[in-house]
PyMOL Python script that loads the backbone (N, CA, C, O; Angstrom):
from pymol import cmd

cmd.read_pdbstr("""\
ATOM      1  N   MET A   1      92.902  93.469 113.690  1.00  0.00           N
ATOM      2  CA  MET A   1      92.044  94.634 114.498  1.00  0.00           C
ATOM      3  C   MET A   1      90.578  93.470 114.270  1.00  0.00           C
ATOM      4  O   MET A   1      90.580  92.894 113.181  1.00  0.00           O
ATOM      5  N   GLU A   2      89.706  93.224 114.978  1.00  0.00           N
ATOM      6  CA  GLU A   2      88.737  92.029 114.926  1.00  0.00           C
ATOM      7  C   GLU A   2      87.671  92.899 114.348  1.00  0.00           C
ATOM      8  O   GLU A   2      87.241  93.953 114.815  1.00  0.00           O
ATOM      9  N   GLN A   3      87.247  92.161 113.040  1.00  0.00           N
ATOM     10  CA  GLN A   3      86.330  92.779 112.247  1.00  0.00           C
ATOM     11  C   GLN A   3      84.667  92.308 112.394  1.00  0.00           C
ATOM     12  O   GLN A   3      84.400  91.107 112.387  1.00  0.00           O
ATOM     13  N   HIS A   4      83.680  93.241 112.513  1.00  0.00           N
ATOM     14  CA  HIS A   4      82.448  92.520 112.735  1.00  0.00           C
ATOM     15  C   HIS A   4      81.356  92.887 111.541  1.00  0.00           C
ATOM     16  O   HIS A   4      81.456  93.749 110.668  1.00  0.00           O
ATOM     17  N   THR A   5      80.576  92.206 111.723  1.00  0.00           N
ATOM     18  CA  THR A   5      79.954  91.671 110.208  1.00  0.00           C
ATOM     19  C   THR A   5      79.467  92.785 109.885  1.00  0.00           C
ATOM     20  O   THR A   5      79.739  93.132 108.736  1.00  0.00           O
ATOM     21  N   LYS A   6      78.471  93.886 110.833  1.00  0.00           N
ATOM     22  CA  LYS A   6      77.826  94.559 110.499  1.00  0.00           C
ATOM     23  C   LYS A   6      77.921  95.879 111.241  1.00  0.00           C
ATOM     24  O   LYS A   6      77.632  95.821 112.436  1.00  0.00           O
ATOM     25  N   LEU A   7      78.278  97.073 110.743  1.00  0.00           N
ATOM     26  CA  LEU A   7      77.945  98.517 111.822  1.00  0.00           C
ATOM     27  C   LEU A   7      76.855  98.818 112.366  1.00  0.00           C
ATOM     28  O   LEU A   7      75.833  98.554 111.732  1.00  0.00           O
ATOM     29  N   ALA A   8      76.754  99.370 113.512  1.00  0.00           N
ATOM     30  CA  ALA A   8      75.276 100.007 114.040  1.00  0.00           C
ATOM     31  C   ALA A   8      75.065 100.819 112.781  1.00  0.00           C
ATOM     32  O   ALA A   8      75.499 100.624 111.646  1.00  0.00           O
ATOM     33  N   PHE A   9      74.365 101.686 113.213  1.00  0.00           N
ATOM     34  CA  PHE A   9      73.685 102.965 112.307  1.00  0.00           C
ATOM     35  C   PHE A   9      74.432 104.109 112.526  1.00  0.00           C
ATOM     36  O   PHE A   9      74.878 104.957 111.753  1.00  0.00           O
ATOM     37  N   HIS A  10      74.475 103.997 113.510  1.00  0.00           N
ATOM     38  CA  HIS A  10      75.623 105.186 114.082  1.00  0.00           C
ATOM     39  C   HIS A  10      77.374 105.450 113.854  1.00  0.00           C
ATOM     40  O   HIS A  10      78.038 106.476 113.706  1.00  0.00           O
ATOM     41  N   GLU A  11      77.675 104.206 113.900  1.00  0.00           N
ATOM     42  CA  GLU A  11      78.894 103.845 113.439  1.00  0.00           C
ATOM     43  C   GLU A  11      78.857 103.931 111.286  1.00  0.00           C
ATOM     44  O   GLU A  11      79.681 104.373 110.486  1.00  0.00           O
ATOM     45  N   THR A  12      78.204 103.615 111.196  1.00  0.00           N
ATOM     46  CA  THR A  12      77.947 103.891 109.712  1.00  0.00           C
ATOM     47  C   THR A  12      77.804 105.066 109.355  1.00  0.00           C
ATOM     48  O   THR A  12      77.905 105.196 108.135  1.00  0.00           O
ATOM     49  N   MET A  13      77.534 106.349 110.130  1.00  0.00           N
ATOM     50  CA  MET A  13      77.048 107.572 109.516  1.00  0.00           C
ATOM     51  C   MET A  13      78.520 107.839 110.067  1.00  0.00           C
ATOM     52  O   MET A  13      79.259 108.116 109.123  1.00  0.00           O
ATOM     53  N   ASP A  14      79.084 107.843 111.113  1.00  0.00           N
ATOM     54  CA  ASP A  14      80.633 107.928 111.644  1.00  0.00           C
ATOM     55  C   ASP A  14      81.153 107.682 110.272  1.00  0.00           C
ATOM     56  O   ASP A  14      80.946 108.524 109.398  1.00  0.00           O
ATOM     57  N   THR A  15      81.798 106.616 110.024  1.00  0.00           N
ATOM     58  CA  THR A  15      82.707 106.039 109.162  1.00  0.00           C
ATOM     59  C   THR A  15      82.281 106.942 108.145  1.00  0.00           C
ATOM     60  O   THR A  15      83.194 107.678 107.773  1.00  0.00           O
ATOM     61  N   HIS A  16      81.072 107.142 107.516  1.00  0.00           N
ATOM     62  CA  HIS A  16      80.547 107.809 106.498  1.00  0.00           C
ATOM     63  C   HIS A  16      81.401 109.090 106.345  1.00  0.00           C
ATOM     64  O   HIS A  16      82.071 109.225 105.321  1.00  0.00           O
ATOM     65  N   GLU A  17      81.412 110.122 107.397  1.00  0.00           N
ATOM     66  CA  GLU A  17      81.707 111.355 107.753  1.00  0.00           C
ATOM     67  C   GLU A  17      83.420 111.170 107.860  1.00  0.00           C
ATOM     68  O   GLU A  17      84.067 112.110 107.399  1.00  0.00           O
ATOM     69  N   LEU A  18      84.111 110.131 108.382  1.00  0.00           N
ATOM     70  CA  LEU A  18      85.369 109.966 107.961  1.00  0.00           C
ATOM     71  C   LEU A  18      86.062 110.123 106.791  1.00  0.00           C
ATOM     72  O   LEU A  18      87.058 110.787 106.504  1.00  0.00           O
ATOM     73  N   ILE A  19      85.170 109.200 106.008  1.00  0.00           N
ATOM     74  CA  ILE A  19      85.544 108.659 105.017  1.00  0.00           C
ATOM     75  C   ILE A  19      85.723 110.238 103.732  1.00  0.00           C
ATOM     76  O   ILE A  19      86.710 110.555 103.068  1.00  0.00           O
ATOM     77  N   ASN A  20      84.371 110.896 103.808  1.00  0.00           N
ATOM     78  CA  ASN A  20      84.333 112.165 103.022  1.00  0.00           C
ATOM     79  C   ASN A  20      85.503 113.194 103.841  1.00  0.00           C
ATOM     80  O   ASN A  20      86.154 113.925 103.095  1.00  0.00           O
ATOM     81  N   PHE A  21      85.795 113.277 105.364  1.00  0.00           N
ATOM     82  CA  PHE A  21      86.847 114.120 105.672  1.00  0.00           C
ATOM     83  C   PHE A  21      88.333 113.912 104.932  1.00  0.00           C
ATOM     84  O   PHE A  21      89.003 114.794 104.395  1.00  0.00           O
ATOM     85  N   LYS A  22      88.637 112.571 105.053  1.00  0.00           N
ATOM     86  CA  LYS A  22      89.628 112.317 104.358  1.00  0.00           C
ATOM     87  C   LYS A  22      89.554 112.368 103.035  1.00  0.00           C
ATOM     88  O   LYS A  22      90.579 112.404 102.355  1.00  0.00           O
ATOM     89  N   THR A  23      88.516 112.377 102.581  1.00  0.00           N
ATOM     90  CA  THR A  23      88.721 112.257 100.625  1.00  0.00           C
ATOM     91  C   THR A  23      88.965 113.683 100.689  1.00  0.00           C
ATOM     92  O   THR A  23      89.508 114.082  99.659  1.00  0.00           O
ATOM     93  N   ILE A  24      88.694 114.820 101.771  1.00  0.00           N
ATOM     94  CA  ILE A  24      88.822 116.393 101.571  1.00  0.00           C
ATOM     95  C   ILE A  24      90.515 116.570 101.587  1.00  0.00           C
ATOM     96  O   ILE A  24      91.252 117.182 100.814  1.00  0.00           O
ATOM     97  N   CYS A  25      90.783 115.842 102.693  1.00  0.00           N
ATOM     98  CA  CYS A  25      91.934 116.152 103.057  1.00  0.00           C
ATOM     99  C   CYS A  25      93.121 115.741 102.029  1.00  0.00           C
ATOM    100  O   CYS A  25      94.107 116.404 101.705  1.00  0.00           O
ATOM    101  N   LEU A  26      92.770 114.589 101.661  1.00  0.00           N
ATOM    102  CA  LEU A  26      93.587 114.043 100.361  1.00  0.00           C
ATOM    103  C   LEU A  26      93.719 115.415  99.270  1.00  0.00           C
ATOM    104  O   LEU A  26      94.684 116.156  99.087  1.00  0.00           O
ATOM    105  N   MET A  27      92.461 115.426  98.689  1.00  0.00           N
ATOM    106  CA  MET A  27      92.021 116.228  97.544  1.00  0.00           C
ATOM    107  C   MET A  27      93.074 117.468  97.898  1.00  0.00           C
ATOM    108  O   MET A  27      94.059 117.482  97.159  1.00  0.00           O
ATOM    109  N   LYS A  28      93.021 118.548  98.949  1.00  0.00           N
ATOM    110  CA  LYS A  28      93.407 119.603  99.122  1.00  0.00           C
ATOM    111  C   LYS A  28      94.876 119.433  99.220  1.00  0.00           C
ATOM    112  O   LYS A  28      95.559 120.100  98.444  1.00  0.00           O
ATOM    113  N   SER A  29      95.646 118.392 100.322  1.00  0.00           N
ATOM    114  CA  SER A  29      96.661 118.013 100.120  1.00  0.00           C
ATOM    115  C   SER A  29      97.379 118.028  98.620  1.00  0.00           C
ATOM    116  O   SER A  29      98.269 118.823  98.316  1.00  0.00           O
ATOM    117  N   LYS A  30      96.775 116.893  97.635  1.00  0.00           N
ATOM    118  CA  LYS A  30      97.507 116.297  96.600  1.00  0.00           C
ATOM    119  C   LYS A  30      97.254 118.404  95.495  1.00  0.00           C
ATOM    120  O   LYS A  30      98.137 118.899  94.795  1.00  0.00           O
ATOM    121  N   LEU A  31      95.974 119.000  95.748  1.00  0.00           N
ATOM    122  CA  LEU A  31      95.865 120.209  94.922  1.00  0.00           C
ATOM    123  C   LEU A  31      97.016 121.016  95.668  1.00  0.00           C
ATOM    124  O   LEU A  31      97.760 121.421  94.774  1.00  0.00           O
ATOM    125  N   MET A  32      97.377 121.328  96.601  1.00  0.00           N
ATOM    126  CA  MET A  32      98.060 122.360  96.597  1.00  0.00           C
ATOM    127  C   MET A  32     100.077 122.111  96.855  1.00  0.00           C
ATOM    128  O   MET A  32     100.929 122.951  97.144  1.00  0.00           O
ATOM    129  N   GLN A  33     100.220 120.456  96.563  1.00  0.00           N
ATOM    130  CA  GLN A  33     101.680 120.415  95.811  1.00  0.00           C
ATOM    131  C   GLN A  33     101.429 120.819  94.850  1.00  0.00           C
ATOM    132  O   GLN A  33     101.614 119.733  94.299  1.00  0.00           O
ATOM    133  N   GLY A  34     101.162 121.412  94.092  1.00  0.00           N
ATOM    134  CA  GLY A  34     100.870 121.908  92.580  1.00  0.00           C
ATOM    135  C   GLY A  34     101.185 123.503  92.791  1.00  0.00           C
ATOM    136  O   GLY A  34     101.486 124.256  91.864  1.00  0.00           O
ATOM    137  N   ILE A  35     101.079 123.848  94.010  1.00  0.00           N
ATOM    138  CA  ILE A  35     101.182 125.496  93.854  1.00  0.00           C
ATOM    139  C   ILE A  35     102.540 125.702  94.645  1.00  0.00           C
ATOM    140  O   ILE A  35     103.240 126.714  94.680  1.00  0.00           O
ATOM    141  N   CYS A  36     102.712 124.598  95.209  1.00  0.00           N
ATOM    142  CA  CYS A  36     103.824 124.648  96.515  1.00  0.00           C
ATOM    143  C   CYS A  36     105.084 124.854  95.936  1.00  0.00           C
ATOM    144  O   CYS A  36     105.179 124.534  94.751  1.00  0.00           O
ATOM    145  N   PHE A  37     106.570 125.543  96.771  1.00  0.00           N
ATOM    146  CA  PHE A  37     107.609 125.760  95.831  1.00  0.00           C
ATOM    147  C   PHE A  37     108.823 125.115  97.013  1.00  0.00           C
ATOM    148  O   PHE A  37     110.004 124.886  96.754  1.00  0.00           O
ATOM    149  N   ASP A  38     108.059 124.894  98.479  1.00  0.00           N
ATOM    150  CA  ASP A  38     108.990 124.727  99.328  1.00  0.00           C
ATOM    151  C   ASP A  38     108.799 123.206  99.336  1.00  0.00           C
ATOM    152  O   ASP A  38     107.713 122.700  99.618  1.00  0.00           O
ATOM    153  N   ASN A  39     110.476 122.108  98.847  1.00  0.00           N
ATOM    154  CA  ASN A  39     110.724 121.302  98.617  1.00  0.00           C
ATOM    155  C   ASN A  39     110.233 120.300 100.331  1.00  0.00           C
ATOM    156  O   ASN A  39     109.863 119.128 100.405  1.00  0.00           O
ATOM    157  N   ASP A  40     110.377 121.064 101.202  1.00  0.00           N
ATOM    158  CA  ASP A  40     110.102 120.310 102.540  1.00  0.00           C
ATOM    159  C   ASP A  40     108.678 120.218 102.395  1.00  0.00           C
ATOM    160  O   ASP A  40     108.184 119.105 102.215  1.00  0.00           O
ATOM    161  N   LEU A  41     108.163 120.944 102.435  1.00  0.00           N
ATOM    162  CA  LEU A  41     106.650 121.158 102.588  1.00  0.00           C
ATOM    163  C   LEU A  41     105.945 120.630 101.649  1.00  0.00           C
ATOM    164  O   LEU A  41     104.810 120.316 102.009  1.00  0.00           O
ATOM    165  N   LYS A  42     106.279 120.359 100.279  1.00  0.00           N
ATOM    166  CA  LYS A  42     105.907 119.648  99.274  1.00  0.00           C
ATOM    167  C   LYS A  42     105.921 118.076  99.130  1.00  0.00           C
ATOM    168  O   LYS A  42     105.301 117.312  98.390  1.00  0.00           O
ATOM    169  N   ALA A  43     107.220 117.813 100.488  1.00  0.00           N
ATOM    170  CA  ALA A  43     107.327 116.252 100.775  1.00  0.00           C
ATOM    171  C   ALA A  43     106.451 115.896 101.956  1.00  0.00           C
ATOM    172  O   ALA A  43     106.223 114.722 102.250  1.00  0.00           O
ATOM    173  N   LEU A  44     106.005 116.839 102.575  1.00  0.00           N
ATOM    174  CA  LEU A  44     105.567 116.676 103.977  1.00  0.00           C
ATOM    175  C   LEU A  44     103.771 116.209 103.296  1.00  0.00           C
ATOM    176  O   LEU A  44     103.280 115.085 103.188  1.00  0.00           O
ATOM    177  N   MET A  45     103.362 117.122 103.061  1.00  0.00           N
ATOM    178  CA  MET A  45     102.051 117.234 101.954  1.00  0.00           C
ATOM    179  C   MET A  45     102.136 115.678 101.052  1.00  0.00           C
ATOM    180  O   MET A  45     101.135 114.996 100.833  1.00  0.00           O
ATOM    181  N   GLU A  46     103.242 115.383 100.698  1.00  0.00           N
ATOM    182  CA  GLU A  46     103.096 113.868  99.795  1.00  0.00           C
ATOM    183  C   GLU A  46     102.740 112.764 100.865  1.00  0.00           C
ATOM    184  O   GLU A  46     101.958 111.823 100.725  1.00  0.00           O
ATOM    185  N   LYS A  47     103.457 113.083 101.908  1.00  0.00           N
ATOM    186  CA  LYS A  47     103.132 112.029 103.014  1.00  0.00           C
ATOM    187  C   LYS A  47     101.895 112.131 103.668  1.00  0.00           C
ATOM    188  O   LYS A  47     101.410 111.173 104.269  1.00  0.00           O
ATOM    189  N   ASP A  48     101.522 112.885 103.617  1.00  0.00           N
ATOM    190  CA  ASP A  48     100.127 113.504 104.037  1.00  0.00           C
ATOM    191  C   ASP A  48      99.108 112.561 103.001  1.00  0.00           C
ATOM    192  O   ASP A  48      98.199 111.814 103.364  1.00  0.00           O
ATOM    193  N   VAL A  49      99.531 112.827 101.701  1.00  0.00           N
ATOM    194  CA  VAL A  49      98.638 111.996 100.653  1.00  0.00           C
ATOM    195  C   VAL A  49      98.487 110.321 100.590  1.00  0.00           C
ATOM    196  O   VAL A  49      97.525 109.648 100.219  1.00  0.00           O
ATOM    197  N   GLN A  50      99.685 109.943 101.048  1.00  0.00           N
ATOM    198  CA  GLN A  50     100.039 108.748 101.016  1.00  0.00           C
ATOM    199  C   GLN A  50      99.503 107.906 102.264  1.00  0.00           C
ATOM    200  O   GLN A  50      99.066 106.757 102.190  1.00  0.00           O
ATOM    201  N   GLN A  51      99.615 108.695 103.451  1.00  0.00           N
ATOM    202  CA  GLN A  51      99.105 108.458 104.750  1.00  0.00           C
ATOM    203  C   GLN A  51      97.700 108.326 104.938  1.00  0.00           C
ATOM    204  O   GLN A  51      97.234 107.553 105.776  1.00  0.00           O
ATOM    205  N   SER A  52      96.836 109.217 104.018  1.00  0.00           N
ATOM    206  CA  SER A  52      95.171 109.285 104.012  1.00  0.00           C
ATOM    207  C   SER A  52      95.004 108.657 102.881  1.00  0.00           C
ATOM    208  O   SER A  52      93.790 108.456 102.852  1.00  0.00           O
ATOM    209  N   ILE A  53      95.564 108.122 101.713  1.00  0.00           N
ATOM    210  CA  ILE A  53      95.087 106.877 101.005  1.00  0.00           C
ATOM    211  C   ILE A  53      95.099 105.427 102.019  1.00  0.00           C
ATOM    212  O   ILE A  53      94.082 104.734 102.014  1.00  0.00           O
ATOM    213  N   GLU A  54      96.394 104.978 102.953  1.00  0.00           N
ATOM    214  CA  GLU A  54      96.140 104.111 103.422  1.00  0.00           C
ATOM    215  C   GLU A  54      95.160 103.930 104.378  1.00  0.00           C
ATOM    216  O   GLU A  54      94.681 102.817 104.600  1.00  0.00           O
ATOM    217  N   ASP A  55      94.662 105.405 105.242  1.00  0.00           N
ATOM    218  CA  ASP A  55      93.624 105.552 106.167  1.00  0.00           C
ATOM    219  C   ASP A  55      92.340 105.051 105.185  1.00  0.00           C
ATOM    220  O   ASP A  55      91.722 104.042 105.524  1.00  0.00           O
ATOM    221  N   LEU A  56      92.001 105.695 104.104  1.00  0.00           N
ATOM    222  CA  LEU A  56      90.830 105.408 103.206  1.00  0.00           C
ATOM    223  C   LEU A  56      90.746 103.962 103.089  1.00  0.00           C
ATOM    224  O   LEU A  56      90.014 103.405 103.907  1.00  0.00           O
ATOM    225  N   LYS A  57      91.273 103.338 102.346  1.00  0.00           N
ATOM    226  CA  LYS A  57      91.515 101.712 102.449  1.00  0.00           C
ATOM    227  C   LYS A  57      90.938 101.017 103.644  1.00  0.00           C
ATOM    228  O   LYS A  57      90.247 100.000 103.711  1.00  0.00           O
ATOM    229  N   GLU A  58      91.381 101.797 104.540  1.00  0.00           N
ATOM    230  CA  GLU A  58      91.005 100.583 105.963  1.00  0.00           C
ATOM    231  C   GLU A  58      89.696 101.291 106.150  1.00  0.00           C
ATOM    232  O   GLU A  58      88.769 100.489 106.254  1.00  0.00           O
ATOM    233  N   LEU A  59      89.283 102.751 106.236  1.00  0.00           N
ATOM    234  CA  LEU A  59      87.895 102.714 106.234  1.00  0.00           C
ATOM    235  C   LEU A  59      86.796 102.248 105.193  1.00  0.00           C
ATOM    236  O   LEU A  59      85.664 102.488 105.615  1.00  0.00           O
ATOM    237  N   LYS A  60      86.829 101.529 103.705  1.00  0.00           N
ATOM    238  CA  LYS A  60      86.473 101.186 102.966  1.00  0.00           C
ATOM    239  C   LYS A  60      86.777 100.023 103.484  1.00  0.00           C
ATOM    240  O   LYS A  60      86.045  99.488 102.652  1.00  0.00           O
ATOM    241  N   SER A  61      87.213  99.051 104.139  1.00  0.00           N
ATOM    242  CA  SER A  61      86.828  97.825 104.356  1.00  0.00           C
ATOM    243  C   SER A  61      86.223  98.127 105.684  1.00  0.00           C
ATOM    244  O   SER A  61      85.714  97.108 106.152  1.00  0.00           O
ATOM    245  N   LEU A  62      86.112  99.060 106.375  1.00  0.00           N
ATOM    246  CA  LEU A  62      85.119  98.801 107.403  1.00  0.00           C
ATOM    247  C   LEU A  62      83.606  99.272 107.166  1.00  0.00           C
ATOM    248  O   LEU A  62      82.546  98.887 107.658  1.00  0.00           O
ATOM    249  N   TYR A  63      83.922 100.269 106.208  1.00  0.00           N
ATOM    250  CA  TYR A  63      82.289 100.721 105.233  1.00  0.00           C
ATOM    251  C   TYR A  63      81.766  99.709 104.677  1.00  0.00           C
ATOM    252  O   TYR A  63      80.614  99.953 104.317  1.00  0.00           O
ATOM    253  N   GLU A  64      82.209  98.369 104.380  1.00  0.00           N
ATOM    254  CA  GLU A  64      81.676  97.405 103.698  1.00  0.00           C
ATOM    255  C   GLU A  64      80.789  96.839 104.760  1.00  0.00           C
ATOM    256  O   GLU A  64      79.901  96.177 104.223  1.00  0.00           O
ATOM    257  N   GLY A  65      80.662  96.852 106.474  1.00  0.00           N
ATOM    258  CA  GLY A  65      79.594  95.913 106.777  1.00  0.00           C
ATOM    259  C   GLY A  65      78.921  97.206 107.396  1.00  0.00           C
ATOM    260  O   GLY A  65      78.701  97.230 108.607  1.00  0.00           O
ATOM    261  N   ALA A  66      78.573  98.331 106.555  1.00  0.00           N
ATOM    262  CA  ALA A  66      77.958  99.300 107.129  1.00  0.00           C
ATOM    263  C   ALA A  66      76.172  98.671 106.551  1.00  0.00           C
ATOM    264  O   ALA A  66      75.903  97.890 105.639  1.00  0.00           O
ATOM    265  N   ARG A  67      75.237  99.403 107.525  1.00  0.00           N
ATOM    266  CA  ARG A  67      73.687  98.998 107.278  1.00  0.00           C
ATOM    267  C   ARG A  67      73.178  99.992 106.515  1.00  0.00           C
ATOM    268  O   ARG A  67      73.249 101.193 106.777  1.00  0.00           O
ATOM    269  N   THR A  68      72.624  99.456 105.497  1.00  0.00           N
ATOM    270  CA  THR A  68      72.085 100.788 104.322  1.00  0.00           C
ATOM    271  C   THR A  68      70.571 101.093 104.677  1.00  0.00           C
ATOM    272  O   THR A  68      70.066 102.143 104.281  1.00  0.00           O
ATOM    273  N   HIS A  69      69.699  99.988 105.575  1.00  0.00           N
ATOM    274  CA  HIS A  69      68.662  99.929 105.552  1.00  0.00           C
ATOM    275  C   HIS A  69      68.348  99.127 106.867  1.00  0.00           C
ATOM    276  O   HIS A  69      69.240  98.586 107.521  1.00  0.00           O
ATOM    277  N   ILE A  70      66.632  99.079 107.306  1.00  0.00           N
ATOM    278  CA  ILE A  70      66.587  98.551 108.671  1.00  0.00           C
ATOM    279  C   ILE A  70      66.044  97.102 108.216  1.00  0.00           C
ATOM    280  O   ILE A  70      65.204  97.052 107.317  1.00  0.00           O
ATOM    281  N   SER A  71      66.547  95.844 108.867  1.00  0.00           N
ATOM    282  CA  SER A  71      66.110  94.710 108.488  1.00  0.00           C
ATOM    283  C   SER A  71      66.088  94.155 109.943  1.00  0.00           C
ATOM    284  O   SER A  71      65.714  93.002 110.158  1.00  0.00           O
TER     285      SER A  71
END
""", "prot")
cmd.dss("prot")
cmd.show_as("cartoon", "prot")
cmd.util.cbc("prot")
cmd.orient("prot")
């Protein structure tokens, strides 16, 4: 994937929203594992947790190019 040095303002906002959404999904899956008794469902949630962690790492690398002020 090609990396750009700076994100446009709307891309910064969209990336921030995606990070928030994936963080909430990660927390829900992690918390639901504690009350789940079905091993297949628990394994599926763990797979979702691991995928969310990878997604957040990628989004974080994109967010490093975010614009936080007008210059």
